[in-house]
N, C-alpha and C positions, 0 to 999 in steps of 0.2 A: 503494499499500500503507499502512496508516494503521496504530496500535496501536489497540488495544482494551481491557476490562478484562477480557472472555473471550476466548477465542482463535476465532478465524474455524476455523470446521468445510469440510474438505476433502469429494469422495466425496459416495456418496446410499445411503439404505436404497433406492431404489427402484433403484438397479444394483446392491445388492447380492443381493437378491431376483430381479431378473435373471438373475446369474450363478449362482444357485441352482437355478433352473427351469429352467437352459437346457444342466444335464445334467454339470455338473462335479462329481462325487460328491468327489472329494479333499475340495473346498470345503465340501460339505455337512457333510463327519464333522467338519473343522475347527470350523464354524461349532458345531455341535453340542458341540462341546468347551469351546467359547465363553462358551456358553450354558445348557446344560442337564448339563453336569459329566465327568468320567473314565468315568464309567459306563457314558455314552451312547455316547461315542468306541468304548468297545471293541465295544459293538452293530454301528455304523455300520461301523467298519472290517471287522469280521468279515463284515459283507454284501458290501463293495465288490469281492471276487474271484469274486461266485458269477452275475455274468451282468447285461446291461441290465436285468433285469426287477427283480432285487432291488435293482437302483441306484436302479432309478426308484423302488421303494416307499421306500427309505432318502431319498431326496429328498421325496418324498411328506408323509414322516414330520415330517421338518426345517420343512417348510412349513406342514404344520397346526400343529404347534408355535411357531412363531414368529406365526402370525395367531390363533393363540390366548393368546398370551403377549406383545404390541407393548413392552409396556414394555421388556423385554431389549435391544431392538436396538440404545438411544444407548448401553448398558456394552458391547454386542460391539462395536461400532465405533469406542467407544473403546478396547477391550483390543486391536485391532489394530492402531491406529494409533500407538499405546504402540509394540508387538511393533516395529512398522517405525521410528519415531522410534531406539528404543533400536541397531537394528540399524544405522543412518547415523551415530548419535553414535560407536558403537563403532569403524567406518571411517575416523572421519577425525578422532577423539579428540585426536590429536598435533598437528593444523594448530589445531584448536580451542584447544589452550588454550597456543597458544606465542603471548603478547601481543609485539606488534609493540612495541618498544624497551621503553620506560618507561610501557607502557599498561598498568597493571596495579597491583594493592594488595593489602595484608594479608601473609599470609605467603609467602618465596620457594617454598618448597616443601611448601605446606599438604598436607593430606593429602584436601582438598575443593576442586577448583576451581568456581567460579561463574564461568559465560561470560556477558555478555551483549551483543546485538545491539544498537543505538542510533543514535539518533538525535535532534538536537539540537533538531531542530524539532518533535520530538513529545513532547505535553503529559505523555502515560503514562510516558514515561520519563524526564521530570521529578519526578512525581511517586512513580517506581520509586527514584529516585537518594536519597531519604531512607531506604528499606526496605534499600536496600542498606549506605548509612553506618552505619546501627545494627549490622546483622549483620558490620561490619566489626570496628567499634569491640567486641560483645560476644563475638566468634569466633575466637583466636589463632590457631586454628590455619588457619583459611579463608583461599583466593588469591581474587581479584577478576580476572577479565579482560575490558579492555570491549574489542568490535569493530565500531568506526566503522562501519554501515552508512545513507548517505545515500541516503535514499526520497523527501524529502519536496519535492525542486527544490532549485533553484540555490544557494542561500543555505546549504541541508543540506549539498552538495556540498564551499562553501568551508569551511565550518564545520567538515568531517572535514578536508579537505588541514590547516588550522593545526593539527589537533588533532592530526593525526599529527607535523609540525613541535614542537610540545610535547613530543610521546612523546619525540622524538629529543634534546631540550633536557632532558630529566628533569620536565620538568613537566607531563606529561598530567594530572594528578590537579587542579592548582590551573587550567590552563586550564579543565578539565571542567566544574566546581562554580563558575566563575566566571561561564562562559557560562549553564548553567543557570538561574542565581540571576537573569540580567540579561532572564530570560526569551526568546521567538522569535529564533533567530539574525535580524539584518539587518547589511549591512552596515557600518550604526555599532556594532551590539552584538560582531560577529565583530572590527572593530576594538580596541575597549574592551578586551574579553577579551584578547587578542592585547598589547595593549600592556600590561594590567596584569602580564603573567607574563614581560615581558620575550623573546618570540619577534619579532627582525625581520624585515624584509620580505628582507633577504639570505639570511635562515636558510630561510623559507618558500620562495624563489626557490630554493634551492640542492636540497631537496627536491624540490617540483615538476622540476625540471631533471633531476632522476636517476632518475626512474622509480620512484623507491620510492614515491611514494602513490598513484599511479595502480594500479602493479602490486597495493600492501594492498587495496584500495580493490576491486579487482577477485575477488582474494581471497576478500573478506567476503560479497560477490555470490555467489561459489561455494558456499561453503560452509553459508550463509543458506539457498540452494536446497537444498542435499544432505541439510539437518535439517527441510526443509517449513515455515521458517519463512514465516507470513502477511503479518506486519507490527512495529511495531517498540513496545514491546521483545518481542526474545526471550530467554529463560534458555534456556543447556544448563548442567544440576546433576546429575552421574553419569551415569545413562542416559535420564535425562526430558529434553523437551523441554518449556518452560511457554512459554506464548503470552500476550501481554499483561500488565499491570500487574494479578498475581496477588494483589500484597500481602507483607507480611512476614512473614505463619505461611505461607502457601504455599511460599515460600522458603524457611524455615528448615526445613520439614517435608522440601523437597527433598534439602537438606545433610545431614540426621541420617538421611535412607533412605540415599545416596550413601557417609555414615560408616558405616551397620552392614552394606552390602555390601562394603565394603573397597575 
């Protein structure tokens, strides 16, 4: 799994068309609602209880509309994905927004929480770190929670363990920024960042021995899977899941949207 400037898409339009043409009239009515508006939903749902012939007629209308207006399919898929993501975030919000020890910054009781799944070996995470830092400087009501999600190899795993040890010692952000500044994690750069923030081998060994690091990383994998994260970085803000290095403006807009929704 790797990061990207644009989110990786799951599913497919062909599968959507197959489901529509297979006789699932409820999905057909829902799709009409997504792509043709509420009035079409009323028409469709009014037909659904009148028997197979009418249901087939509704499905034919939907199919013809889609084939005549294929440009609406990406929008429809995005809306379906957004709804699914919002449901997943709502179901796991408490776990998502609860940081591991000191792996957070900003307002302790912020009115909006930005959660970032990251990997120290991910160049897009390094790029996005500047955007997150800017948001923290500008927004006094924002809370940022970082979730170590080492998906890019053994060095990522080691870096994540030291990161969690730093979080236990109140040095998370210092280690986080220092290692990113050094570039891709290697045995040498991890050791350099560890020494720079004063994390001893004994503290790291204690964390590993307690099983806390293993448990936290396993939880982060499960949470990433729950919100359908496709790679790093993945941001969760309000009810939105943003995949990839989406940039400062997109993150700021998602924060504003979450704040407006309360």
